[in-house]
N, C-alpha and C positions, 0 to 999 in steps of 0.2 A: 503493500499500501503506498509506504515512503517512498521508495522508490520510484513509483508511478508518479508520486504527485511531484518528486524533483525533476522527473523527466517532463511532466506537463507544463513547468514551470518557463519554459521559455516563452509560451503563450501569454502568460503573465505581464513578462517581460517587455513583448510585444507591446501589448496592450497600454501599459505604461508608458512606454516611449511613444509611439503612435496617438493616442488617445488622451491620457493625461496632460501631457507636456502639451498638446495642441490646446486642450480647453484653458491651462493655465496662460500660454501664448495669447489665447484669444483669438488665434487662427486655427482653423480645425484641417490646414495644410501647409501648416508652419513645418512641421515635421516631414521630408521627402518619405516618402514608403520603402524607399530603396535604402535608405539608410536606417529606418526602424529595422528593417529585416538583417542589415549588416550585423548592427550591433546584438539583433535577437539571436544571428549564427554564431559570433562570436562567445556569448554567452552560454548557448546549447552546445558547443564543442567542449567549453571549458568545464561543465558541470555534469556531461555524461559520466557515468561510471564505468569502468571493464577497460582494460587497454590501454597503451600509450598515446600521446599526443597524435600522432600519423596515424595510429589504429583510428581514432575519432575522428580526424581530419578524412582519410580513406570512406568511413563509412559516409560521411558526411556528404563527399563527393558522389560517391555511389548512388546516393538518394539525388542529388541536383541532377544526374546525367542517365537515371534511370529512361528505360524506351520512352513512355508516356510522356516525360516532360520533354522532352528533344524533340518528339512528334508535334508536341504543343507549340516550341519554337519555332520550326519550320512552318507551319501556319502561321503564327504573330508574323515572320519575317515577309510570307509571300500575301498576308492580307495588308500590311503596313505598305506594300510596294503598290498593290492595287489600287488601295484607297487612294493614296499620294496621286499617283499617276492618271486616276481617272480626275480627281479634284482640279488637277492642272491645267487639264483640258476643258474644263467647264460643266463638267457631268453633274455636279451639284445644282449649281444654278439653272442647266438645262432641266433638271428632273425638277424642280420646284415650282420653275415658269409654266411646264408641261403639266402638272398636277392642278397648278391654279388656273390655265386656260383650258380645261376638259372639264372644270366646274361648274354645273347649272347653276345662272345665278341666284337661285333663291336655296343654294345648298352649299352656303358658306363655311358654316360649324361642322356640319359631317363632312365637308369636302376637307378642311383643313385637318380635321382628326384621320381621315383615311390618306390624305398626303402624307402627314408623320408617319401613320403606320407603312406605306410604300416605302417613301425615302429611307428610314430607319431600317426597315429590313433590307433594302439594296445596300447601304454605305455600312453597316454595321456597328452603327454608336448613336446610342440616344442624344448625347452631349452634342454631336456635328447637326442630328437634325435640330437639334432646339436653337443652334446658332444659325441654321438657315433659314428656319421658319418663325420663330421669336418676334424678331423683328415687323415681319408681313403681318402676325397676328396682332401687334401692337398697333400699328398704323391700321389695321383694318376698325380696331376697337375704337381708336380715335374718329376716325371717318364717320362711323355707323353711330356712335353714343353707346356703344355697348362697354360693360363691364370688362375691364384690359384682363383682370384675372381668371374672369372665366373662359375667354376666348385662348390665351395663354395655358389653360387648365387641358383644354381639349387637344393643344398640340402637345403637349409633353406627356401625357397620355398615351397619345398615338405612338411617339415616340418609343417608349417604354415597351408597346407592344411588338413594334418591328425588333427592337434590340432584343427582347425575347426571344424571337423566332429566328433572327438572320443568321445564315451560315458564317459570316464571317465576324459575325459578335464576338467579342472574347469571352464573353460569359458562354456562350455557347458551348465553343470550343473549352474552355475549361471542364463544364460540365458534363459533355460527352466523353474528353479524355479519361477525366477521375473516375468517371461510371461505367467506362467501359464500352459504351454502344455506338452505331454510327449514326451521324449528323442525320441524315435523311427518317429513320427511325424515331430519334429523340422529335425532329419536325413535325411528325406524322403525330405522338402521340400529345405532343405539346400545345399542338393547334386544336386539337380535339377538347381540350381544357380550356383555352383562351379565347376562342373564336366565339362561343356563346355570349362570353363579357364582349367582345368588341361588337355583336351584334345588337345586344342589349344597348350597348352605351350610343351607337350608332342612330336605333331608334329614340334612343332621349335627344340626340342632338337635333335629330330631325324634325322632333316639336318644338324644342326650346328654342331654336335657331332658324325658324320658318321666316322670323321680319327682318334678317340678316342678309344683305345681299351681297355678291361676292366684286371685288373691284375687276376693269376691264385689264386684261394684258396686253400692253399695245408695244413691247419689244419683240424681234422675231425670235424664233425660240428654234436652236437647231436639233431637233426629235433623235436624229442619229446618236447624239453626243449620250443620251440616256441608253443605248444599246448593250454598252459591258454590263450596269448594272441586270438589265434584263436577262440578258444571258447567264450570268452567272448566279441569278435567283432560279431560273429554269432548270440549267441541268445541275445545280446543286440539289432541287426538290426531285429532279429525277434520280438521284444517286449514284451520278459520278463522284469519283476520288476528289474529296474538297482541295488537294494538294494541286490537281490536273484542271479543277475548276478556275483557280486562282489565276493558276500560269496562262491561262486561256482569255480571263477577263485582264489581267498584263497587255498580254500583246493584243488583244481588241483596243483597248485604252490607247497602246502605241500606235496602230495602224491609225486609229480615227484622230487622235491628236497630232499626229504629222501631218497628216492629208488636209486636215482644215489649218495648218498652220501655227496651232496652240503652242509647239514644242518642235524642235527639229529632233534631229536622234540621240543628241548629246543631251540636249533638253529632256528629253523621254528618262536617258539615263540618270541624270539628277535628279530629276521627279523619284523615280524608283529608290535613290540611294537615300533621298530624305523620308521617304514612309518607312524605309528599314530603319533608319536612325530614330527615327520618333518611337518605336516602338523597343527601343532598347532598355528602360527603366522595365517595361513590363517583363522582358526576355530575363532582365538579371533579378525581377523578383521572383519569378517563375522558379528560376533556378535554386535562386535561396529559399525559398518556402520548400521544396521538393527536399532539400539537404536537411531543412531543421525538422520536417515532417521523419522523415527517414530515422535520426536520432530520438524522436520522441517515441516512435514504435519500437525501436530498440530496448527503450529502456522502460517499455511497458505503459506509456502512457496513453496510448491509443486504446489499449485493451482495457486500462482503467475507465476510461470515458464511455468506451460503449457498456460495461458492467455496469455504471451508476446510471447511463440514461438508459438503460433498458431495464431496470430493476422490474418494474409494472406493466412491461409492453409483454403481451399477448399475441400481438399476429403482426400481419404487414400493417394495419390502419396507425397502430401506435406509432411501427416504425416510419412509416410514413410522415406522422404528425412528428416524429423527433427530428428527423432531416429537416422538414421544415422552419419548425422554431430554431433549430442550432443555428441554420442558416441566416436566418433572420435576427436573431442575437446577436451573432457575430459580424452582420454586416451594419447594426447599428454602431457598433465599437468602432467598425474601420470606415466609414462612411465611402466603401469600397464595393460593390457588388461583386466584380473580377476575383478581388482578394478574399471575399468572405467565400466565394466557391471553392476558391483555390486552396483555402484553410482549412474548411471543412469536408470538401470532397473526399479524399482517403479515406476520413472515419464515416462518411455517408453510405460509402461502399462497403466497408465493413459491416454497418448496421442491415445494408440492403441484404448483402449476403446471407447473415444469419437469418434474416426473417422471411425469406423468398421474395424481396421487392424486385418485380422487374426493373433491369438497369434503364431501360427508356424510362420508366416511371420515374426512379429516383434521378435522373438526368433533368427532366421537367418539373418535378419538386424542388430541386437546387436553383435552377433558371428563374422560375416563378417567383419562388419567395425571395429570393435575391433583389429581385428588380422590384416587386412590392415594398422591401425594406428601402429600399435606393428611393423609391419616389415619395415618401411620405415623411422622410427625414428632412426638416428644412438645411442642415448641413453638407446635404449632397451635393454633387457636383451639377448635377442638371437641374435642380430646383435655383441655387444660387446664382448659375449662368441665365438662366429665363428671368430670374428678378432682377437682375443687374440689366439686361436688354431692354425689358418692359418698364423699369423703374417702377418695380414693385419691392413687397418683400416677401422672401419665400413662405411665411406662414399665410398672406393673404391667398396665394396659389393654390395651397394644399385643400381647402375644402371643395373645389372644382377638380380635383384629380378623380374622376367619377371611373373610368376605366381601372387604376391601379387597384382601388378599392374593391368594385365589382369583379376582377381578376383573383382578387385574393380571395374571396367568396366561394366564386366557382374553384377554385383549386381545394378550395377546402371542401367543397361538395365533393368532389371528385376522388377526395380520398376516404371521404365519408360511404361515398355510393360505391367504391372500387371502379370508376370509371376513368378510363375507359377501358372494356373487356381486350386483355392482350392476347393475342396466339403466341405460341411458343414461335423463338426466332433462332437462326444455326449461331454458334459461336461467333463473338466476333472477331476479326482478324484485322483490324485498322484500317478499314476503309471508310467512306464517307458517311 
């Protein structure tokens, strides 16, 4: 018991460094996540019992370099390259403008929600969607005399819908790799859980926003620039390996960008390099977290957590609730849904295997629960960014986040009623 608690102490050290210090500093992003994990890693190596210092470092390195961790890193590299090369040739602007152009005049509110859903699913980031659409939403609110927080809430909700399902979202990548399931399988299961919430919210916005009209889009739109996102989305849903999907997206972005003159060959290379570098901190954090979790596992910490959390669990429902609650609690502490999934993922997999939870379901619960937590904390990056762009406070937006709250209810009902019913799948072998 004491050895297990000592093995778990790096988690407490991380929370103190990352959360407590940030609270004291009055800035939740005062401590870089990479610095917090570096200091935690040093502490974890120091307190791990058994073996020489060299042996402990080797154990840490084995955890940081395990195949699942490295596969995540390859995906991060390609996802960063695709996102940057597509953005540099104007894909995000074209997607936003096309979405607004296709909206019927009397469907602004549901249209903005759908646009946020599509854009975030395409580009794989809720923050990027917020940055792209919130200024438009704020301008529309001012022009129509509608409460700004109300319209911004629709955009933020749609951003989390797409981020939860996107094949190039880091939360999706983390959830599927830690649970050992294909992205396409997780998408099918996850969509059955959250799609009812999206439909309910869409009808709600149809009713509440019937008096709000969309502005006319006067600038020309290059619809071809949306093609890389569409191709990535379709091929990923079809089950093509995610690494190949991203390579196709990168090549397609390069061909379109060069043909339009948005960049030349070297400009394309530069955009790809910028995207890879932008993923640097996430890659470092992923490796450090993998090493720390391996030391915790070695010291008996994970076994202790599972034993304590599952003392009163008698079946898969309790296990699924435990997984969801654990990732939400971690998300509240870290204000980062990717880090929360990365931290909880190995523990969730142990719980899922012990109580017979399908990995597709556990991956969906991890991603959905973390998105819910991230959406409702006023110190999360998405709400802080949205509030800043719309001249609001995060607390003003939270009451209008209809989709995250209804999504959370649908996720809870899916656990209670064992939805969806899953047929057996062949063993996972590292595909998409």
